N, C-alpha and C positions, 0 to 999 in steps of 0.2 A: 575248103578242104585242105588238109596239110599236104606238103609236097611229097613227103615219103614217110614211111614208118614201117616197123617190124612188129608183127603180132603173132602170138601163139594161141591156138584154139584148143582147149582141153575139154574133152566131152566124156560123158558116161557111156561106155560101150553097152551097158545094160538097158539103156533107154533109146529105143529105135527113133523117137522124134528128135533126140539130142544128136544122134548120128546124122540124121537127115539135115538138121540145122547146121551142123559143122561143115557139111559139104557146100550148103548155100553160102555160108559166110566166107568160106575159103575162096569160092569163085568170085564173090562179090568184091572181096578185098584185092584179089589179083586183077580183076577187071578195072579197078581204080589205081592200078600200078603200085600197089603196096605189097611189101614182102610179108608172107604169111605161111604158116604150116599148121597142121592139125595132128594132134596125138590123142589116143584115149587116155584115161586117167592112169591106167596101169603102166602104159608106155612112158608117160611123163615121170612117174616115180622111178622107173627103172633107168631111164636115160638122163633125166634132169633137164632143166631149161637153161638157156643162155642168159647172161646177166645184162645183155644190151637191148632187151625188148622194150618197146614202147607201151605195150599193154598185154595182159593175158585175158582171154575170154573163156570163162568157165561155163559149160553147158551141162546141167544135171541138177542134183540136189546139193545140200551142204557138204556132203561127203566129198563130192567132186571138187568143190572149191577148196576144201581143207587139203586135199591131195595136190592141187595146183600150187597152194602156198608152200607146202612141204618140198615140192619139186624145184622152187626158185632158190637159186643161190644167194640172191639178194631179195629181201622181203619188201623193198620199197618200190618194186615194179607194180604199177596200178593194175587192179583186177576188177573186171566187170563180170558179175554173176548173173546168169539168166536161168531161171528156174524151170527145170524139167523133172523135178522130184516131187515128193509128197509135201514136205513142209517148206523148204527153201527159205528159212528165216534169215539167212545171210545174203540171199540173192537180191539183186537190185531190181530186176525186171522179170516179168512173167513171159512165158513162151509166146503168147499172143502179141507181145511188144517187141519181139526180137528184131525185126527188120528196122524199126524206128530207132531202137537202141544202138544198133551197129552204125547206122547213119550218123547219129549224134556223136558216137565214139570217134569216128574218123574226121568229123568236122570240128572236134574239140569243144563240143557244147556240153560240158559236164563239169562237175566239181569233184574234189578229192576229200575223202574223210579218212584220217589216219586213226587207227585203233591199236592199242598196246597189246602185248602178249606177256605171258609169264615165262620166265626163265627157271628151268628145273635142273637141280643138281642132286645126284645120288651118291652118298658116301664120298663127297668132295669132287665128283666127276660130272661135268655138264653132260646132260642127256638130251637136251632139246628145249625148244620153245613151244608153248601151247597157246593157240588162238582161242580154242574153246574150253578145254579142261584137262586136267590130270586125274587119272583114275588109279587108285592104289587098293589092291586086294591080295588075297591069298593066291598062290599059284594053282591050288587045287580047288575046283568048284565045290561049294558047300562048307568050306572051312572059313573061319573068321580071322580078323586081324585085331590087334590092340594097338592103340596109338595115343601119343601125347603131343599136343600142338602148342607151340609157343610163338609169340611175336617178340623178336629180340630176346630179352631175358625174362619177359613176362609170360606166365602160364595162361593159356586160353581155355583148353578143353582137353579131356581125356575121353576115350570111347572104346568100346568093344562092338564091332559091327561087321557086316559082310564086306563092306568096302568104305572108302572115303573118296569123294569127289572134291577136287579143288578147281573152281571155275573162275574164268574171267567174267566181267560184266556182259561181254558179248556172248559168251557161252551160257550165261544164266538162263536163256530161253531154250537150251538144248537138254542134254542128259540131266544136268543138275535140277532143272525145273521138273522134269518127269520124276525125279527122285524126292520131290518135295521142297526143293529150294525156292527162294524168291527170285523175282525178276528184278534186275539191278541196272540202273542207268549206266550206259557204257562210257559216260564222261567221267565217272568216278574212278579213282585209282584204288581199287579194292580187290580182294580175293574173296570168293564165296566158298565156304567149306560146308559140304553136305554129307552127313553120315548116311550110308545106305543100310537100311534095316538094323538100326542100332539095338543092342541088348541093354543099353544103359539109357540115362535120361538125355544123352547128347542130342542136340538139335542144330539145324542150320545156323551158321555164324558168318557174318561179314566182317572182314578185318582190313584195315587200311594197310597199304603196301609201303608206308613210310618206314617200316621196319621189315627185315626179312622174316619170313615165316618158316619155322623149323618144325619138322615132324619126325618124331622117333616112332617107328613102326615095327611091330613084331608079329610074325605069323608062323606058327608051329609047322605049317605045311609050306613055308617059303613065302616070299613077298614078290609081287610083280607091279610094275608101273607102266601104264599106258598113257601116251600123250596124243590127244586128238584121235584116239582109236588106232593109231598106226605104229608108234614106236613102243617097243616093249623092252624093259630092263628087269632082270631077275636078281634076287638076293636069296641067300639060303634061308635064314630065319628072321634077320633083322636088317633094318636100313635106316640111315639118317638122310632125310630128304629135305632139301632147302628150296624155298619158292620165293622169288622176288620179280620185280618188274623188269622185263627184258629191255635191252637197248634197241632191239628191232621194233619196227612198226609195220603193220600191214596197211596198204593204201587201197581203199575201196573206192571205185568209180561210182559217183551218185549222179543220177539223171533227174530225179524228181525233186520238187519243192517240198519243204517240210522236214520235220525231224525224222531221221532214219530209225531212232529208238522207238518213237511212237508208232511207226509203220510196222516195226518188228513185233511190238506187243500186239498190234491189231492181228497180225498173221497168227501169232501163237495162241491167242485167246479167242480166235474166230469160232 
Protein backbone atom coordinates (compact mmCIF):
# COMPACT_ATOMS: atom_id res chain seq x y z
CA UNK A 1 0.00 0.00 0.00
CA UNK A 2 1.21 3.48 -0.80
CA UNK A 3 2.33 5.67 2.12
CA UNK A 4 -0.02 8.50 1.36
CA UNK A 5 -2.33 9.82 -1.32
CA UNK A 6 -5.12 12.28 -2.00
CA UNK A 7 -8.37 11.11 -3.57
CA UNK A 8 -11.58 12.76 -4.74
CA UNK A 9 -14.78 10.71 -4.74
CA UNK A 10 -17.37 12.06 -7.20
CA UNK A 11 -20.78 10.41 -7.03
CA UNK A 12 -24.17 10.72 -8.65
CA UNK A 13 -26.59 12.19 -6.14
CA UNK A 14 -29.42 10.58 -8.16
CA UNK A 15 -28.19 7.04 -7.45
CA UNK A 16 -28.75 5.98 -3.80
CA UNK A 17 -26.32 3.08 -4.14
CA UNK A 18 -23.63 5.44 -5.44
CA UNK A 19 -24.19 7.75 -2.45
CA UNK A 20 -23.89 4.78 -0.09
CA UNK A 21 -20.73 3.57 -1.84
CA UNK A 22 -19.13 7.02 -1.59
CA UNK A 23 -19.51 6.91 2.20
CA UNK A 24 -17.93 3.46 2.41
CA UNK A 25 -15.00 4.48 0.21
CA UNK A 26 -14.44 7.71 2.14
CA UNK A 27 -14.33 5.84 5.47
CA UNK A 28 -12.09 3.11 4.02
CA UNK A 29 -9.56 5.58 2.65
CA UNK A 30 -9.43 7.56 5.88
CA UNK A 31 -9.02 4.36 7.91
CA UNK A 32 -5.96 3.70 5.76
CA UNK A 33 -4.63 7.19 6.58
CA UNK A 34 -5.23 8.58 3.11
CA UNK A 35 -6.53 12.06 2.35
CA UNK A 36 -9.95 11.92 0.73
CA UNK A 37 -13.11 13.93 0.22
CA UNK A 38 -16.45 13.28 -1.47
CA UNK A 39 -18.59 15.57 -3.63
CA UNK A 40 -21.67 14.91 -5.68
CA UNK A 41 -21.25 15.55 -9.41
CA UNK A 42 -23.08 18.91 -9.30
CA UNK A 43 -20.85 20.16 -6.47
CA UNK A 44 -17.74 19.01 -8.33
CA UNK A 45 -18.73 21.06 -11.37
CA UNK A 46 -19.53 24.13 -9.28
CA UNK A 47 -16.43 24.02 -7.06
CA UNK A 48 -13.93 22.32 -9.34
CA UNK A 49 -11.22 19.90 -8.20
CA UNK A 50 -7.64 20.53 -7.15
CA UNK A 51 -4.77 19.71 -9.49
CA UNK A 52 -2.71 17.67 -7.00
CA UNK A 53 -4.95 14.63 -6.64
CA UNK A 54 -3.55 11.10 -6.91
CA UNK A 55 -6.81 9.86 -8.43
CA UNK A 56 -10.49 10.58 -8.90
CA UNK A 57 -13.10 7.89 -8.20
CA UNK A 58 -16.32 8.39 -10.17
CA UNK A 59 -19.44 6.55 -8.96
CA UNK A 60 -22.46 6.58 -11.25
CA UNK A 61 -22.93 6.36 -15.00
CA UNK A 62 -20.95 7.82 -17.87
CA UNK A 63 -22.49 11.24 -17.21
CA UNK A 64 -20.90 11.29 -13.74
CA UNK A 65 -17.51 10.44 -15.19
CA UNK A 66 -17.82 13.18 -17.84
CA UNK A 67 -18.63 15.70 -15.12
CA UNK A 68 -15.60 14.57 -13.12
CA UNK A 69 -13.38 15.08 -16.19
CA UNK A 70 -14.85 18.54 -16.75
CA UNK A 71 -14.22 19.49 -13.09
CA UNK A 72 -10.51 18.68 -13.32
CA UNK A 73 -8.18 21.61 -14.02
CA UNK A 74 -5.64 19.08 -15.32
CA UNK A 75 -7.00 16.15 -17.32
CA UNK A 76 -3.99 13.93 -16.58
CA UNK A 77 -5.26 13.01 -13.10
CA UNK A 78 -6.10 9.26 -13.24
CA UNK A 79 -9.81 8.41 -13.05
CA UNK A 80 -11.39 5.17 -11.87
CA UNK A 81 -15.01 4.72 -12.95
CA UNK A 82 -17.33 2.40 -11.02
CA UNK A 83 -20.69 1.81 -12.67
CA UNK A 84 -23.92 2.62 -10.85
CA UNK A 85 -25.70 3.72 -14.03
CA UNK A 86 -27.56 1.99 -16.86
CA UNK A 87 -24.85 1.63 -19.49
CA UNK A 88 -21.57 2.65 -17.91
CA UNK A 89 -19.60 2.11 -21.13
CA UNK A 90 -16.72 4.25 -19.86
CA UNK A 91 -16.66 2.71 -16.40
CA UNK A 92 -13.97 0.20 -15.48
CA UNK A 93 -15.68 -1.73 -12.67
CA UNK A 94 -19.22 -2.73 -11.80
CA UNK A 95 -20.86 -1.91 -8.48
CA UNK A 96 -20.38 -5.50 -7.28
CA UNK A 97 -16.60 -5.07 -7.77
CA UNK A 98 -16.34 -1.80 -5.86
CA UNK A 99 -14.49 -2.97 -2.73
CA UNK A 100 -11.87 -4.94 -4.66
CA UNK A 101 -11.43 -2.05 -7.11
CA UNK A 102 -10.69 0.42 -4.30
CA UNK A 103 -8.21 -1.95 -2.64
CA UNK A 104 -6.36 -2.40 -5.93
CA UNK A 105 -6.35 1.35 -6.46
CA UNK A 106 -4.63 2.21 -3.20
CA UNK A 107 -2.24 -0.73 -3.58
CA UNK A 108 -1.20 0.58 -6.99
CA UNK A 109 -2.25 -2.63 -8.75
CA UNK A 110 -3.54 -1.08 -11.96
CA UNK A 111 -2.49 0.21 -15.35
CA UNK A 112 -3.18 3.55 -17.06
CA UNK A 113 -4.79 3.99 -20.45
CA UNK A 114 -4.59 7.42 -22.08
CA UNK A 115 -7.33 8.50 -24.48
CA UNK A 116 -7.41 11.66 -26.57
CA UNK A 117 -10.07 14.34 -26.77
CA UNK A 118 -11.29 16.71 -29.45
CA UNK A 119 -10.47 20.40 -29.15
CA UNK A 120 -13.34 22.63 -30.30
CA UNK A 121 -13.16 26.23 -31.51
CA UNK A 122 -16.15 28.34 -32.52
CA UNK A 123 -15.56 31.47 -34.61
CA UNK A 124 -11.90 31.34 -33.62
CA UNK A 125 -12.53 31.01 -29.86
CA UNK A 126 -11.73 27.84 -27.91
CA UNK A 127 -14.89 26.53 -26.24
CA UNK A 128 -13.66 23.28 -24.72
CA UNK A 129 -12.49 19.69 -25.19
CA UNK A 130 -14.78 16.72 -25.86
CA UNK A 131 -14.15 13.24 -24.50
CA UNK A 132 -17.35 11.83 -26.03
CA UNK A 133 -18.85 14.16 -28.62
CA UNK A 134 -19.77 17.58 -29.93
CA UNK A 135 -23.45 18.14 -30.77
CA UNK A 136 -24.36 20.92 -33.21
CA UNK A 137 -28.02 21.82 -33.71
CA UNK A 138 -30.46 24.70 -34.06
CA UNK A 139 -31.27 26.59 -30.87
CA UNK A 140 -35.00 26.01 -31.49
CA UNK A 141 -36.28 22.40 -31.29
CA UNK A 142 -37.71 21.16 -34.58
CA UNK A 143 -35.59 23.47 -36.73
CA UNK A 144 -32.85 22.20 -39.06
CA UNK A 145 -29.26 23.17 -39.72
CA UNK A 146 -27.24 23.24 -42.92
CA UNK A 147 -23.54 22.43 -42.81
CA UNK A 148 -20.49 21.95 -44.98
CA UNK A 149 -17.61 19.88 -43.63
CA UNK A 150 -14.00 20.11 -44.79
CA UNK A 151 -10.77 18.38 -43.84
CA UNK A 152 -8.13 21.03 -44.34
CA UNK A 153 -8.86 22.40 -47.80
CA UNK A 154 -10.67 19.25 -48.93
CA UNK A 155 -14.46 19.13 -49.07
CA UNK A 156 -15.95 16.11 -47.26
CA UNK A 157 -19.70 16.46 -46.97
CA UNK A 158 -22.67 18.81 -46.97
CA UNK A 159 -25.86 18.12 -45.08
CA UNK A 160 -29.26 19.39 -44.07
CA UNK A 161 -30.30 17.71 -40.84
CA UNK A 162 -31.74 18.07 -37.37
CA UNK A 163 -28.20 18.03 -35.96
CA UNK A 164 -24.62 16.88 -36.43
CA UNK A 165 -22.68 14.76 -33.94
CA UNK A 166 -18.88 14.79 -34.08
CA UNK A 167 -17.61 11.97 -31.89
CA UNK A 168 -14.30 10.66 -30.62
CA UNK A 169 -13.69 6.91 -30.98
CA UNK A 170 -14.34 6.59 -27.23
CA UNK A 171 -17.66 8.40 -27.72
CA UNK A 172 -18.59 6.23 -30.70
CA UNK A 173 -20.45 3.84 -28.36
CA UNK A 174 -22.51 6.68 -26.89
CA UNK A 175 -24.88 9.17 -28.58
CA UNK A 176 -23.23 8.74 -32.00
CA UNK A 177 -23.97 5.01 -31.98
CA UNK A 178 -27.60 5.62 -30.96
CA UNK A 179 -27.89 7.99 -33.95
CA UNK A 180 -26.68 5.30 -36.35
CA UNK A 181 -22.92 5.83 -36.27
CA UNK A 182 -20.28 3.07 -36.28
CA UNK A 183 -18.27 1.82 -33.31
CA UNK A 184 -14.65 2.88 -33.81
CA UNK A 185 -11.51 1.55 -32.12
CA UNK A 186 -10.29 4.16 -29.63
CA UNK A 187 -6.68 3.64 -30.72
CA UNK A 188 -7.46 5.38 -34.01
CA UNK A 189 -6.89 9.15 -34.27
CA UNK A 190 -10.15 9.95 -36.01
CA UNK A 191 -13.40 11.86 -35.67
CA UNK A 192 -16.78 10.29 -36.45
CA UNK A 193 -19.35 12.61 -38.01
CA UNK A 194 -22.96 11.44 -37.72
CA UNK A 195 -25.84 13.44 -39.22
CA UNK A 196 -29.01 13.25 -37.11
CA UNK A 197 -32.14 12.69 -39.23
CA UNK A 198 -30.60 14.06 -42.46
CA UNK A 199 -32.86 15.37 -45.23
CA UNK A 200 -30.09 14.70 -47.75
CA UNK A 201 -28.12 11.54 -48.59
CA UNK A 202 -25.44 12.39 -45.97
CA UNK A 203 -24.36 9.39 -43.93
CA UNK A 204 -21.87 8.79 -41.08
CA UNK A 205 -18.28 9.55 -42.02
CA UNK A 206 -14.97 8.74 -40.30
CA UNK A 207 -12.18 11.25 -40.90
CA UNK A 208 -8.53 11.24 -39.87
CA UNK A 209 -7.41 13.98 -37.50
CA UNK A 210 -4.18 14.50 -39.45
CA UNK A 211 -5.88 17.68 -40.69
CA UNK A 212 -8.19 20.06 -38.88
CA UNK A 213 -11.89 19.50 -39.51
CA UNK A 214 -13.80 22.67 -40.31
CA UNK A 215 -17.59 22.96 -40.26
CA UNK A 216 -19.48 25.92 -41.67
CA UNK A 217 -22.96 25.71 -40.15
CA UNK A 218 -26.08 27.78 -40.72
CA UNK A 219 -29.33 27.68 -38.80
CA UNK A 220 -32.15 30.10 -39.48
CA UNK A 221 -33.23 29.74 -35.84
CA UNK A 222 -29.67 30.08 -34.52
CA UNK A 223 -26.92 27.53 -33.86
CA UNK A 224 -25.96 25.86 -30.58
CA UNK A 225 -22.98 23.68 -29.70
CA UNK A 226 -22.94 21.22 -26.79
CA UNK A 227 -19.74 19.49 -25.66
CA UNK A 228 -20.26 16.22 -23.79
CA UNK A 229 -23.76 17.47 -22.99
CA UNK A 230 -22.59 20.22 -20.63
CA UNK A 231 -21.02 23.19 -22.41
CA UNK A 232 -23.31 25.28 -24.58
CA UNK A 233 -22.27 28.01 -27.00
CA UNK A 234 -24.78 29.96 -29.09
CA UNK A 235 -24.52 31.74 -32.45
CA UNK A 236 -27.16 33.89 -34.10
CA UNK A 237 -27.47 32.22 -37.50
CA UNK A 238 -24.10 30.87 -38.55
CA UNK A 239 -20.83 29.70 -37.09
CA UNK A 240 -17.42 28.43 -38.14
CA UNK A 241 -16.47 25.43 -36.00
CA UNK A 242 -13.02 23.86 -36.01
CA UNK A 243 -12.27 20.41 -34.59
CA UNK A 244 -8.80 18.97 -34.00
CA UNK A 245 -7.03 16.60 -31.65
CA UNK A 246 -6.61 18.14 -28.21
CA UNK A 247 -3.25 18.30 -26.49
CA UNK A 248 -5.01 17.08 -23.33
CA UNK A 249 -5.33 13.39 -22.48
CA UNK A 250 -7.72 11.67 -20.10
CA UNK A 251 -6.06 8.92 -18.06
CA UNK A 252 -8.30 5.98 -17.20
CA UNK A 253 -7.37 3.54 -14.45
CA UNK A 254 -7.60 -0.02 -15.79
CA UNK A 255 -7.91 -3.00 -13.45
CA UNK A 256 -8.84 -5.79 -15.82
CA UNK A 257 -6.80 -7.81 -18.26
CA UNK A 258 -7.65 -7.61 -21.94
CA UNK A 259 -8.54 -4.83 -24.31
CA UNK A 260 -10.83 -2.12 -22.92
CA UNK A 261 -12.23 -1.48 -26.42
CA UNK A 262 -13.43 -5.09 -26.71
CA UNK A 263 -15.03 -4.90 -23.25
CA UNK A 264 -16.78 -1.65 -24.17
CA UNK A 265 -18.20 -3.23 -27.34
CA UNK A 266 -19.42 -6.16 -25.26
CA UNK A 267 -21.27 -3.82 -22.92
CA UNK A 268 -22.81 -1.80 -25.76
CA UNK A 269 -23.98 -4.78 -27.83
CA UNK A 270 -24.99 -6.99 -24.92
